[in-house]
N, C-alpha and C positions, 0 to 999 in steps of 0.2 A: 886317373883322373883324364887323361888322352881319352876314356870313353865318353867323360863328361863333356869333355870339351868339342868333341866331334857332334854328338847330342845337341851341343848347345848351337853350333854353328847351322844347325838343319832347324832350328826355332826361327819362327816368322819376329820381326821387329819388336811386334808387342807382345808376344811369347816369351821374349829374351828380356824386355823391360821388366814385365813381371817376375819373371823368374830372379832377375837382380835384387829387384824390390822385396820379394818375399824372404830373401834371406836374412833379414833384419829380425824375424819372426824367431824365437826358440821355445820350442816343446810345443809346436802346433799353431794354429789358427782357425778362424770359422772366416766364410765367405764376408761377412758383415767387415769383418777387422781386415780383410784382405782390400775389399773397396774402399772403405777409408780411408787407409794407411797408404796405400800403395797407387790409389788413383785419384788422387787429389784433384787434380786438374782435368780430369775425364780424358783422359790421351788415349784411354781402348777399353775393349770390353773384358774387363774382369773376370766375369763370369765364364765367359765363351774360352777366353784363353787358359784359365784356369783348368776347365774341364781337358782342354786339350792337353796341358802337362801332366795329367792325372792319366790320360790314354796313353800318354808317351812315356809314362812310369818316371817321369821327373818329380812328380809330385803323389804323395800318398793319401789318401781319400779312406778316414777311418768311417764306415757307413755303420749305424747303430739304428734300429728301427725305433722310434718314438723320441730320439734324440737329435740334436743339430750336428749336421756332419762337420767333422773336424779336419784339417789337413796336414800335412807335416812333409819336410824336404828331408830325405836323406841327410845325414852331416856331411858327407863329402860334397853332395850336391849344394849344400848350403853355404861349406866353404869356399867353393867355386864362386858361387852367386855372390857372396859378399865380397869376393876379391874383384870381380867384375864392376860390383856397385863401388867400390874404392877408386877402380879404374876411372868409372866416368864422372867420380867426384862427386857425387850425391848421396854419399854415406853419412854426413851431418844430417842435412835436411830429413831421409827418411827416418832417422833415429829421433828425431826431434817429433817428427808427427806421429812414431811408435810410441813415443813416450807419452805425449800428449793423448793418446788414444786409452792407454793404460791406466793414466792418470786419473783420467775421467772414471775408468772403470772401478778403482779404486776408491774414489771418493762418494762415488754411487753406492757404492757395498756397504761404506763404514755406518751411516745410520739405520742401513738396514738391518745390521748387525744385531740390533736392539729389539728387533721386531719379529711379528712372525714369519717373515721371510727368511730369518738366519740362516737355515740349514740351507736354504737354496743358494744364498749368495755366499756362502763359506765353499758349498760346492765351487760353484761358479770362480771364487779365487784359488781355490785347490787347482783347477783345472789350468787355470792361466799365472798360475806361480812363477814358471819360469821366463814367461816375458814380464811380468811386474819386475823379478829380480833382475834381468836383464837391463830395462830400461831405467830403474834405479841406478845400477853400477855406471853405467853410460854417463848419466845425468850428474853423479857425483865424483866422477873418476876422469872423466875426458876435457881437458882443456878446452875445447870450444863447446862443449856442453851448456843446455841450459839446465842450472843449478836447482831452479823454482821446483822443475817434476820431480827432482829427488827428495827435495823436501817435504812437500805434498804427497808422494807415495810415503814417505817414514810417516807423516802423522796419520794419514788413512790406515796404515797396515798395523799398525802398535797393536789394536784389539785384536787382528785378526793373528799375529804372532802370538798375543797372550794366549788366545783358546787353541791355538794348535801346539801350545807347549814349546816354540821355537827362541827359546830363551837366550842362548848364545847367539844364533844368527841374526836374531832382530835386533840385539845389544850391540852390535857388530853394526850393524848396517844404521841404527839410531845414532851410532858415536860418529860414524862418517859423516851423516846429515849435520849433526850439531859443529861439525868441523867448520860447515859451511854456513852457517846460519846469520853470520853478520850482512850475508849478501841478499838476505830476504826483507820483505817489506814486513814493518812491524806487526801486521794479523796474522802473518803466516809464522811468524816467530813465537806469537803468543800460543797459538796452536802447538807449535812443535812442542815447546816447551811444557805444555799440559800432557798431553801424549806419552813424554819421556819420562814426564815425572810418574806418571800412573804405572806406564810398564816396570819401571825400578821399584817402585814400591815393595818393601819385601826381603829385595835382596840388595840392592844396592840405595842403602838409606840415605847417605851422605847426597847422591844424586836427585834422588826422590825431593829432598827439601830443598836442593837449591833450586830445581826447577819449577816446584809448587810454588816457589815464591817469586819466582821471575815471571810465570805465567798469571799470576794473581795482578801481579803489578802491571804488566804489559794490559791485560785485559780491562785493568780500572781505567788506564791512560786512555783507552780506547772507546770507553764506555760502552762495552760490550756486556750487558748485562747476562748474558746465556753464558759466556767464557767465565765471568766473575763468579758465578753460581759454582761450576765445575771446577773451577781452580778453587774455592774454598772446600770444595767438596773434599779435594785430593789433599789439601792441607789436613783437613777432619780424617781423613784414609790414613794420611803417615802418620798421624797423632795416635789414634788409634790402634795403629800396627807396633808403635815403639811403647804400647799398652800403659798411655798417659790418657786413662780413660775420663779423669777428671777433666781434663783439658780438651778432651774431643769432643763430648759431647755439646756444649755450645758452639763450637764451629760446625760441625755436621748438622745441628739444629738451624743455624744462619742459613746454613746450603738448601735445608728442608723448605724454608719459607722462601727463599728465592725461587727455588725449584715449582713452589706451589704457586706463586704468582705467575710466573711464566707458563705452566702448565706443561713442565716438561716431566713426564711420566717415566721415562727412564732414569732421570736423575732423583725424582722422588722414591723410587724403588729402592736403588742403591745407598741412597740416605737410612730408609728405613733397616737395610740390610745391615749395614755397620750399626748402627744404632743398637738392632738386636743380637748384636754378638757382644757389644758392650754391657748389655743389660745381662745377657747371660754368663759374661766373666764376673758379674756382680752378684750371681746367683739369685737374679731378680726373673725366676724362670715363668713367671704370668705376664711381665713386659716382653718377656724375648719371645714367646707367643705369640702374643698379640702383634708385636712390631711384624714378626714373619709372617703372620697371618695376612696383615695389612698389604704388606707386598706383595706378597703370592698373589694376592686378588689381583693385583695391577699388572704382573706379569703375565698372569692366565689372560688377560684383558688383552693386552699387547701382544701377546705369543712369543715373549721373550722367553725361549728355551733355556738359554745359559742363567737367566736372573732364577727361573723356575729352580732349576738343578740347587742352584746355591740357597735359594730359599728353603726349599725342602730338607737339605742339607742340615740348616741353622733349626730348623723345626725338629730331625732326626735327634741331633746333639741336644738341644732342650730336654726332649725325652729320655735320651740314654743319661744325661746327666743326674736325671731323677729316678733313674732306676726301669724307667718303664721300656723295659728292653723290647717287647712284642711290638709295641708302638715305634718305636725307634727304628727297628729294622726294617719296618714297613716304608717309613720315610726314607730312610735311607737308600732301599731298593728302588723306590720311584724317581729317587734324585739320580740315582747309578743310571739307570734306563736313560734318561733323558742326557747325561752327559756323554753316555757311551757313543748315543746317536749322532751327538754334535761332534763326537772325536776332540773333546776337550779334555785333554789328559792331564792336565794340574786338576781340576776337580774330581775325576774320575779317581785318582791316586789318593787323593784326603779323602774322598766318600770311603775309599775302601780301607785306609787306614782306620778310619773310626769305627767300619764295622767290624773289623780285627779288635778294636779295644769293646764294644759291647759283647762279642764272645768271649774275648779273656777274662773279662771281669766276671761272667758266670762260670769260669771256668772250664769252658769248650776250647782248649788250648789248640785239639785236632784242628777245630773248625776255623780259629783265630789265625793260625799260621799261614793258611793260603790267599787270605785277605793281606797280610803283612808283605808277604814275597811279591804279590801283583803289584802293590803299591812300591816296592824296592825296586821291581824291573822297569816302572814307568819313570821315576824317578831317575836310573840312572840312563834311560834312553833321551829323556829331556834336560840333560846336565847341563844347570846354567839357572836352572829354575827348580824349587822345590828339594828338602834337605834329605840326605841319606841316613842323615842320624837318627832321626826319629823312629823308621820304620825296623831300622838295624837294630834299636833298643828294645823294642817291643819284640823282635823276635829273641833277642837275648832271653827277656824274661819269659817267654813260652819256653823255651828250650831247657831253661834250668828249672822250671814247674813241672816240665817232662821227664825231668830225670837226666839231663846230658849237659851237666855244667860246661864241660871242655867244649862244646860247641857254642855255649850261652857266652863264653869267656870270647869265644873269636868274634863272634857279634859286637858284643861290648866294646873290644878293642877297635873293630872297623867304624863303632859310631864314633869315638872318641877320635880316631885320626880324620873323620870326614867334616867333625866339626870340633874346633879347638876350645870351644863356649862349654863354662861348667855344668855339668849336667847331674841333676841330682838321681834321676833314674837311672844313669849308668853306674854311680857310685854305691848306688842300693843293690842292683844287680849284679858287679863284682861283690859285695858282700854277699850276698846269696850263694854266689859262686863260691867263695870262700868258705861258708858253712860247709855247704854241699862236700867239697871236699876236704873237711875235716880241718880247718883253720878256723878255730872258731875266737880265737884272739884278734886275729885280723878282722873277720865278720863284723865283732864288735866295735872294733875303733871306724870301720867304715860305717855303719852304722850310728854311732854317734856323730859323724859329720851331715848324714842324712837327718837325723834330729832336729840339728841346729838350723841347716837350710829351710825344714819345715815349720822349724818354728819363726824364723822370721819373715817365711810368704808361704802359708798354707798350700799356696796355689801348686806348691813345687808336686805336691801330691792331690790331684783335682779330686779324685772318686773315693768315696767313702770304703768301699770294698779294699781300694789299694792301701789304704790308712790303717785297716783291720788287718789286711796282710801283713804291713809293714810291722805292726805291735807283733805278732804273731811271732815273725821273723827275730824279733829282737829278743822276746820271751823264749824263744828256741834256743837261742846261743847264750842266753845267761842260765838256762839249766845246766850247761855242759860247762859252765867254767865255777870257780869258785867267786864269791861276792866281790872279794877283794882283785882278783883278778877281770872281773869284767868292770868295775867300777874303772880301776884304771885304763883299761883299753876304751872305755867310753868317754871319759874325763880327755884322753891323748887324740880321739877323734873330734871332740869338740873344740879342741883347741888349733887344730891346723885346718889351712886354707882348702876350698873344694880342689884347686889345682895342686895343692900338695897331695891331696886324696887320692887322686886320679893317680899321680905317678907312682905312688905307694902301693895301689892295687893293681898297677902294672908290673911293679918290679916283681911285686910277690908273686904273680902270676907266672912269670916268665919262668 
């Protein structure tokens, strides 16, 4: 630190002032950012002073041909400059200017994440993410900070967090922002609630429902038609995610009508997307394909790559459900290329799982396994979003069909531990394991549980090939037992709850 102090003392007053002010940046900066944040009153020549600081090895310039030059301070120098900035009494003012700049950047980026500029702006947010974090942290934690910046940043960054799979981090930052929301003006409150509701759909359902209602009420109070349309879509999305399809359809159709009146093409696209998945859940394959095609045409016109990936995935799954595997694999592959280019971890993982499903249904178990393994690795990496249970269960079924019941049992056990909810597929899989390990009574009992679950909701085993496999598994065990033994075990299985069946399966396996 002595050498840093000595070097600092040799600088001109303009260079010292700039070095102090550059210390508010985290993770680098551009010349434009330095000029706007560090020289708001035109007190000195920023380009000239910055060049001098580079020549004196106090600032590092990253010169890449064809790209804007980025600059960065070594951490020790940054900490020294920050201490001098505090000593000057100028830290709060520079933090405000820094927060204002990066808040504008995030808000400029957010609508472009639904357009053909998506990739460019995602990469720009990636590059500036340390600064965006620093601005939000300061705004939401410092007593003298401007809370509005943090709330605006939270609203602007939720879609970025979703695309990048930053579930835990984004969730923590949203929670911090929501603790301060009473300090915000009503329009900003409505926007933060809307973004928070969208963010938590599918993994924090209580929060999603709460914020959907709050955002809709506030947007209606404000007379904000676009806000109302998006908030209604959020309510429809939440209802869809809870699998209340009958209730979800009219809500989404209402949002769609408003979107068409507003000519909001992003909102039109995503409403078609949700309606398409509902049609698919109801086995209305023609409607699902038509809705997917309509939405994909709009997404291609707007250049929204994320929407394109999701819609190709919908169309691929529509083909997959009908056993059109060649078409399904082609559509999945197109979706996967786009999602990988966007670094959209969540959709990549979901596509990989369904590519595994298409292979597994064709008994291509060796081909299916790596899809599931990569899906599982992604979900583990982005813990906080996405369920580990699904790829673990699928890996269990692949392992037992490939003749490795011990490994399959481990997968099923891990799946059950990661998601305590009832799982028809885990109970079935543990039944297949029991049969493979010479325990036909236990297998018959577990199959009885599965039969009862499928009887109450056939969607517990969606694909025809899987229902056929289940019947073959049942017939195989029946052939190993007397009719009386099989009937007793089967009846015993149908008499217990899924929770009891899972406990039974795990105890017998232990």
